[in-house]
N, C-alpha and C positions, 0 to 999 in steps of 0.2 A: 885671728886669721887676718893678714892684710892683703887687700885684692891689689893685685899687680896689673892684671889683665882680666876684662870680662870674660866669661865662658861664651864661646861661640857654639852654636847649635852644631854646625858641621863638624866640630873636634869633640863633641861631648859623646861618650861611649857608655851603654848601660854597664851598671856595676862599678862605675867609676867612683872612688871615695871622695868626698868634699874635704877640704882641709878643716882641721879643727879649729873652734874658737873656745877660749877659756875667759870666764868672767867671774869676779869676785864678789859675792853678796855681801854687802855691808848694811849696818843700820840706815847710813845714809841712802843706799839703795831702797831700801823699804820705804824711808820718809817720802823720797821723790816718787815712789809707786803710789802710795796713798794718796799724796797731795796732787799728782798728775792725773790720776784716774777718778779722783774724788771717791775712792771705795773706802769709805770710813769703818766698813765692818771691823770690829774689835780683833777679829783673829789676825788681821794685818798689821796691827800696831800695838796691841796690849799682850805682852808675853804671858801674864798670869791667866787671861783669857783663853788664850791659844792652848796653853797646856791643860788647862781643865778641861778642854774639848778635845783632847787626844792628841794635839799636835806637839812635836818637840820644841817648838819656838814659833814665833811669828813667820809668816811665809809670803812670798810673792803671789800676786794674784793673776788671773786669766789674761786681763789685758796687757800685762807686763811679759808674758810669754808671747803673745801676739807680736808684740813689737821686737822682742829679741829674735824671733823666728824670722820675722820680715828682715831684719837686719842682716841676720845671718846669710839668707838667701840672695839678698841683693848684693852683700858684700861679693860673694861667689860669682853670681851671674851678671852684675854690672847695672850700671844706671839705666840701660835702655831696656832691661828686663821688665817683665809684668807679673806680678804673682797673681794667677788666676784662681787658685783654690788653696786653702788652708783648713785643714782640720787637725785636732790634736786631743790626747788624752793626758790627763794630768794624773799620774800614778802614785805620786808621793810629793813632799814639800820640799822646797829650796828656801833655806832660812840664812840670817845673817851668819858669816863665818863659812858657809859653803862656797867651794870652788866648783862652779858650773863647767863642764866641757860639752859643748855642741858639736856633733858629727854627722854627717849625712852621706847617704848613697843615692847615685842615679838609679832609679829601679826601671825606668821605660823611657824611650826616646821615640817621638811620633809627630806627625804633623796632622792637623786638622784644617784643610783649606789652605790658606795662607800663614797660619799659626804654627809655629816651630815649638813644640812643646816637651817639657821633660816632667816626669813623675819623680819625686824625692822622698825618701823617708828619713827622717831627721830625728836623732836622739838627744835628749838632756839628761847627763849624767851628774853626779855629785859624789863626794866621797864617802857617802852613807848608802846611796842607791844608784844603781844602773837603771836606765830608762825611768827617771822620775817624769819625764814628758816623752813622748812618741808623737810625732807629726807626719801627717801625710800632706804634701804640696805639690801643686802643678805650677810650674814656672814657664812664661813664655821667653823665648830667647831670641836674640837679634840674629 
């Protein structure tokens, strides 16, 4: 996804589909994830450990998803937007070699006082599993 213009609250409609974003997960992605978040639990950097514990490979951690979801919504909503709420369920793993596709839908558009808000549902899929992550987000738009 490449942002050309920020989403304007006046123009957003419920059930609007947000543009997809694709992301290639590499070993370098995981190295940066572990180093940047200081999450040194072996399941994120030791493939043998991950497989012995039921995972198909090392995989991305919670904080990495928070960053990707934040990037996705602000790429769409623009630099003047504000992420008010973020909740998500990790239903599967995303590992080196996976191609992630992030896509979302505007579920609700409403105002609270001066705040112009939209509720989004955002999904992260890979080639092995749809909905490896499902997020619920509230964004304040300009």
